[in-house]
C-alpha positions, 0 to 999 in steps of 0.5 A: 451470508451476504453479510459475512461476505460484506464484513470480510470486504470491509476488513480487506478494504482497510488493508487495501487502503494500507497497501495503496495509499503509499503507492497513491502518494508517491504517484501523486507527489513525485509523478513516479509510478513505483513498480517496486511497491509490490515487492516493499509490501513483501519485504515487509511481510519477511522482515516480519516472518524473519525476526518473529520466526528466526530470531524469536523476538514478539511481533510488538518489537518486530513490526515497528523495526521492519516499517522502519526499515522499509522507510530507510530502504524507501528514502535511500532508494529515492535519494540515491537512485530516482531522484537522479531521474525524477525529472525525466519522462515517466517512462523512464522512472517507470523502467528503473523501479521496474528493474529495481522490482525485478531485482528486489523479488528475485533476491526475496526468492533466492533467500526465502524461496517461494513457499507460502509463509505466515506468522502462524499466530491464532488469536481466535474467532469472534462471533457477531450477529451470526458471523465468525470473524478471526481476531487476527483479521480484525488486528491486522485492519485495525493496525492498518486503519490506524497508520492510514489515519495517522498518515492523513493526520500528518499530512493536514497538521505537521510541517512536513505534511504540509510541505508534501501537500504543497509540492504536490499541488506545485512543486515550482511554487513550493521551490520558491517558498524554500521547500527543499524538493528532493528532501521532500520527495525522499521523505514521500518516497520513505513514507510510502516504503513505510506504509507498504511494510506496514501493509505487508505486516498486516498481511503476513498476520492474516495470510501466507505470503509468497514473493510470487504476490508482489504483482497482485499487490501492485495491481490492487494499489493500481485500482484503488488509486484509480477508484479514490484519486492520486495522492489522496488519502481519503481516496485510498481509503474510499478506494479500498473500502470500494475494492474490497466490498466488490471483491467480496460480492464478486466472490459471492455471486461469481466464485473467488477466481473472478474476485480480481477480475471484478476489481479491474472491471470497476476500475475501467468503469471509474477511468471512463466514468470518474477520471479523477476517481470517487474522491480526487479533484480535477487538476491534481490527477 
């Protein structure tokens, strides 16, 4: 019984890492708390649902298109709106993204209603050491994990990734080195939107999703950022896994209604004891 909950927690942790890594990256690089992130997860899920259920396209075609559309959306939003106020106090950008979140979420509600929807793909289950694991959950976790690791590779080994890291460390020094800061900001926001869309696709593969869940996804991204540290892909992975396991054990001990509360209690403890997060570094908060 305990093993089942731990395995479920680890698998959810992989999804949580994909869910939060884009949010963490945007916050760490742009110093923008992107309140739109939860709705971008929902947009990714509903774009995939629309392509599969309305257009009849296979999921392996729809999923990359949905993530690519989210990248374009995020890039355009940053260059067209957020970039105009990105140097203002953080409350200004928070208010702007909060307003955008309300608009996008209401549009999704208008066109798709609040009825929970899922892809409804039944891939069966596998049994391992007496534990039954849905194959769809395994596939969703693997997709999320591979994209998160791909982002980690991009940041460490590509020219664009190194530019993003340089801007995160010191944007003024990066500008003196010839890095175009507005371009890097837009690319970072687009990557964050891409990862949010990928998390939405993975969630739709496993669970019914509804526009009303945008706040839940945003809250989990906050918790994981605090647990792992801002702008850190390894931090997002560690934070996601920790949150998934803690929620799983909280569900076992206290019931599913307490799972979210246990996660926030853990976040409060980390804020007090380790303000930089489990994998963060001082000076990069």
